[in-house]
C-alpha positions as CSV (number, residue, x, y, z in Angstrom):
1,X,18.6,-3.1,-22.3
2,X,18.4,0.7,-21.7
3,X,15.3,0.7,-23.8
4,X,13.8,-2.0,-21.6
5,X,14.6,-0.1,-18.4
6,X,13.1,3.1,-19.9
7,X,9.9,1.2,-20.8
8,X,9.7,-0.2,-17.3
9,X,10.1,3.2,-15.7
10,X,7.4,4.4,-18.1
11,X,5.1,1.7,-16.8
12,X,5.8,2.7,-13.2
13,X,5.3,6.4,-13.7
14,X,2.3,5.7,-15.9
15,X,0.5,4.0,-13.0
16,X,0.9,0.4,-14.2
17,X,2.9,-0.5,-11.2
18,X,4.8,-3.8,-10.6
19,X,2.2,-5.6,-12.8
20,X,3.4,-3.6,-15.8
21,X,7.0,-4.2,-15.0
22,X,6.6,-8.0,-14.7
23,X,4.7,-8.0,-18.1
24,X,7.5,-6.2,-19.8
25,X,10.1,-8.5,-18.2
26,X,8.3,-11.7,-19.1
27,X,8.0,-10.7,-22.7
28,X,11.7,-9.8,-22.8
29,X,12.9,-13.0,-20.9
30,X,10.6,-15.3,-22.9
31,X,9.2,-16.9,-19.7
32,X,7.4,-16.2,-16.4
33,X,8.7,-13.4,-14.2
34,X,7.7,-12.7,-10.6
35,X,8.5,-9.8,-8.3
36,X,8.2,-10.7,-4.6
37,X,8.3,-8.2,-1.7
38,X,7.7,-10.3,1.4
39,X,7.8,-7.4,3.9
40,X,5.0,-5.6,2.0
41,X,3.0,-8.7,1.4
42,X,3.4,-8.2,-2.4
43,X,3.9,-10.9,-5.0
44,X,3.1,-10.2,-8.7
45,X,3.8,-12.3,-11.7
46,X,3.4,-12.5,-15.4
47,X,1.6,-14.5,-16.5
48,X,-0.8,-13.9,-13.6
49,X,-1.2,-16.7,-11.1
50,X,2.2,-18.4,-11.7
51,X,3.2,-20.5,-8.7
52,X,6.1,-18.7,-7.1
53,X,6.4,-20.4,-3.7
54,X,8.7,-23.3,-3.9
55,X,9.6,-22.6,-7.5
56,X,13.2,-23.0,-8.6
57,X,14.1,-19.8,-10.5
58,X,16.5,-19.7,-13.4
59,X,17.6,-16.3,-12.3
60,X,17.1,-14.5,-9.0
61,X,18.1,-10.8,-8.5
62,X,17.7,-9.0,-5.1
63,X,15.7,-5.8,-4.9
64,X,17.6,-3.5,-2.6
65,X,16.2,-0.2,-1.2
66,X,18.9,1.8,0.5
67,X,21.1,-0.9,2.0
68,X,18.2,-3.3,2.8
69,X,17.1,-6.2,0.7
70,X,13.4,-6.0,0.4
71,X,12.6,-8.6,-2.2
72,X,13.6,-10.4,-5.3
73,X,12.9,-10.6,-9.1
74,X,12.6,-14.2,-10.2
75,X,12.9,-15.4,-13.7
76,X,11.2,-18.8,-13.8
77,X,11.7,-21.6,-16.4
78,X,9.5,-21.3,-19.4
79,X,6.9,-24.0,-20.0
80,X,8.2,-25.1,-23.4
81,X,11.9,-25.0,-22.4
82,X,12.6,-22.3,-25.0
83,X,15.3,-19.8,-24.2
84,X,15.4,-16.4,-25.9
85,X,18.6,-14.8,-27.1
86,X,18.7,-12.4,-24.2
87,X,20.6,-12.0,-20.9
88,X,17.9,-13.0,-18.4
89,X,20.0,-11.7,-15.5
90,X,20.0,-8.2,-17.2
91,X,16.3,-8.4,-17.6
92,X,15.9,-9.2,-13.9
93,X,18.2,-6.4,-12.9
94,X,16.3,-3.9,-15.0
95,X,13.1,-5.1,-13.3
96,X,14.7,-4.8,-9.8
97,X,15.7,-1.2,-10.5
98,X,12.1,-0.4,-11.7
99,X,10.7,-2.1,-8.6
100,X,12.8,0.2,-6.4
101,X,11.4,3.2,-8.3
102,X,7.9,1.9,-7.7
103,X,8.5,1.5,-4.0
104,X,9.8,5.1,-3.9
105,X,6.7,6.4,-5.7
106,X,4.4,4.5,-3.4
107,X,6.2,5.7,-0.3
108,X,6.0,9.3,-1.5
109,X,2.3,9.0,-2.2
110,X,1.7,7.4,1.2
111,X,3.6,10.2,2.9
112,X,1.6,12.9,1.2
113,X,-1.7,11.2,2.0
114,X,-0.6,10.8,5.6
115,X,0.2,14.5,5.8
116,X,-3.2,15.4,4.4
117,X,-5.0,13.1,6.9
118,X,-3.0,14.4,9.8
119,X,-3.6,18.0,8.8
120,X,-7.4,17.4,8.6
121,X,-7.5,15.7,12.0
122,X,-5.4,18.5,13.6
123,X,-7.7,21.2,12.1
124,X,-10.7,19.4,13.5
125,X,-9.1,19.0,16.9
126,X,-8.5,22.8,17.2
127,X,-11.7,23.8,15.5
128,X,-10.1,25.6,12.6
129,X,-12.1,24.1,9.7
130,X,-15.7,24.7,8.5
131,X,-18.0,21.6,8.1
132,X,-18.2,21.9,4.3
133,X,-14.4,22.0,4.2
134,X,-14.2,18.9,6.3
135,X,-16.5,17.0,3.9
136,X,-14.5,18.2,0.9
137,X,-11.1,17.3,2.3
138,X,-12.2,14.0,3.7
139,X,-13.8,13.1,0.4
140,X,-10.4,13.6,-1.4
141,X,-9.0,11.0,1.1
142,X,-11.8,8.4,0.4
143,X,-13.9,9.3,3.4
144,X,-17.4,10.2,2.2
145,X,-19.1,12.4,4.8
146,X,-21.9,13.7,2.6
147,X,-24.4,11.5,4.5
148,X,-22.9,12.6,7.9
149,X,-20.2,11.1,10.1
150,X,-19.1,10.1,13.5
151,X,-16.1,11.2,15.4
152,X,-14.1,8.8,17.5
153,X,-11.4,9.4,20.1
154,X,-9.4,6.9,22.1
155,X,-6.5,7.2,24.5
156,X,-4.0,4.4,23.9
157,X,-2.4,2.7,26.9
158,X,-1.1,-0.4,25.0
159,X,2.3,-0.8,23.5
160,X,0.8,-1.0,20.0
161,X,-0.8,2.3,19.4
162,X,-0.7,2.1,15.6
163,X,-2.6,-1.2,15.8
164,X,-5.5,0.7,17.3
165,X,-5.6,3.1,14.4
166,X,-5.4,0.2,12.0
167,X,-8.3,-1.5,13.8
168,X,-10.5,1.5,13.1
169,X,-9.7,1.6,9.4
170,X,-9.9,-2.1,9.0
171,X,-13.4,-2.3,10.7
172,X,-14.9,0.8,9.1
173,X,-14.5,1.2,5.3
174,X,-13.6,4.8,4.4
175,X,-12.6,5.8,7.9
176,X,-9.7,8.2,8.6
177,X,-7.8,7.4,11.7
178,X,-4.6,9.1,12.9
179,X,-2.4,8.6,15.9
180,X,-1.5,11.9,17.6
181,X,0.9,11.3,20.5
182,X,-0.9,8.7,22.6
183,X,-4.4,9.2,21.2
184,X,-6.3,8.0,18.1
185,X,-8.7,10.4,16.4
186,X,-11.0,9.1,13.7
187,X,-13.7,10.2,11.3
188,X,-16.2,7.5,10.4
189,X,-18.5,8.0,7.3
190,X,-22.2,7.5,8.1
191,X,-23.3,3.9,7.6
192,X,-26.4,1.8,8.2
193,X,-26.8,1.3,11.9
194,X,-23.9,3.6,12.3
195,X,-24.4,4.6,15.9
196,X,-24.7,1.0,16.9
197,X,-21.7,-0.1,14.9
198,X,-19.7,2.8,16.3
199,X,-20.5,1.8,19.8
200,X,-19.3,-1.7,19.1
201,X,-16.1,-0.4,17.6
202,X,-15.6,1.8,20.7
203,X,-16.0,-1.2,22.9
204,X,-13.2,-3.0,21.0
205,X,-11.0,0.1,21.2
206,X,-11.3,0.1,25.0
207,X,-9.0,-2.9,25.0
208,X,-6.3,-0.3,24.2
209,X,-7.5,2.4,26.6
210,X,-10.4,4.8,27.2
211,X,-12.5,5.5,24.0
212,X,-15.6,7.3,23.1
């Protein structure tokens, strides 16, 4: 089982994510395995597309991060009823540990990206970055400014300021939006009818407060 856990960690650190973990677990368990993380809207299984909702698992092991239960590993009945000579509960526990590692890796990556985005927005706000440097740094964050860009600022009066930043990124692919105190600052990559689309977005942002 140590070898299985090591292979699962290798899958996580190698970028295969939870999909790689479930594949390894399914092979070892001899039947379908699913990892479900409701709070993150994640549900992966091997084989892909296994019906998880409403299924009766043979084994269910909680995924615990810190002291909070964030999801479950489910070992589902195999289609042919065959049972391998293996402790399925141990397989599920190994997958749960690997899932916790994957969550930690993803959270660390998200934190680094957030810091990079916040740093770029702050440098723009205080005018401490050259235009070519803006394009380079934004490009590394998935915001392509080679064709130009639009800046957006909004003062948020609502109780859900993060929803305003999420609105920008959801409406404008490649946008960088950051909440700084009670304001949202955003960079929007140039797009077809960009000015018109930006004005429409600003109009929607005004539901949260002044925007321009």
